[in-house]
Structures are given as structure tokens and as C-alpha cells.
C-alpha positions as CSV (number, residue, x, y, z in Angstrom):
1,M,67.5,-247.1,68.7
2,T,70.2,-244.7,69.6
3,D,70.2,-242.3,72.5
4,P,70.1,-238.7,71.1
5,Y,71.7,-237.4,74.2
6,H,74.6,-239.8,74.4
7,D,77.3,-237.7,72.7
8,S,76.4,-234.5,74.4
9,M,76.3,-236.2,77.8
10,K,79.7,-237.8,77.1
11,A,81.1,-234.4,76.2
12,V,79.8,-232.7,79.3
13,A,81.3,-235.5,81.5
14,Q,84.7,-235.1,79.8
15,R,84.6,-231.3,80.3
16,A,83.7,-231.8,84.0
17,G,86.5,-234.4,84.4
18,A,83.8,-237.0,85.3
19,A,83.8,-240.7,84.4
20,F,81.4,-241.7,81.6
21,A,80.5,-245.3,80.7
22,T,78.4,-246.5,77.9
23,I,76.4,-249.6,78.6
24,E,75.1,-251.0,75.3
25,H,71.4,-251.5,75.0
26,A,70.6,-250.0,78.4
27,D,69.0,-246.7,79.2
28,H,69.3,-245.1,82.7
29,G,66.8,-247.5,84.2
30,G,67.7,-250.4,82.1
31,A,71.3,-250.4,83.5
32,W,69.9,-252.0,86.7
33,A,69.3,-255.2,84.7
34,K,72.9,-255.0,83.3
35,A,74.7,-255.0,86.7
36,P,77.5,-257.2,85.6
37,K,78.4,-254.6,82.9
38,V,77.8,-251.6,85.2
39,L,79.7,-252.7,88.4
40,P,83.2,-252.7,86.9
41,H,82.7,-249.0,86.3
42,V,81.0,-248.2,89.6
43,L,83.1,-250.2,92.1
44,P,86.4,-248.3,91.6
45,F,84.5,-245.0,92.1
46,L,82.9,-246.3,95.3
47,A,86.2,-247.6,96.6
48,S,87.8,-244.2,96.1
49,V,85.1,-242.4,98.2
50,T,85.9,-241.8,101.8
51,R,83.2,-241.5,104.5
52,S,83.2,-238.3,106.4
């Protein structure tokens, strides 16, 4: 099953200058079970954020 929102969400992220990662066979909630595939996308973002 394909996500009917995938392409439009990717386009919105690109227009906003945001990162967008596709994790195969995982919906938003299912990505928790795919942590090894998600973390390489998330960790660089977290490292770039400074605490205020």
C-alpha cells in the first residue's frame, strides 16, 4: 500500500526548506519500530539544535 500523501508532504517539506525522509514500509507510528532506519536522519538534526 502506498501513502497517498507522500508526494504532497515531500513537496511541502522542500518548499519549506525542511528535511524529509522516506522510511519504507512505515507509517508515522510505524517508524518507531524502524529506529535503525530513522535515527540516521534524526540524529544530525538533533545535534544541530542548541538549547536556549
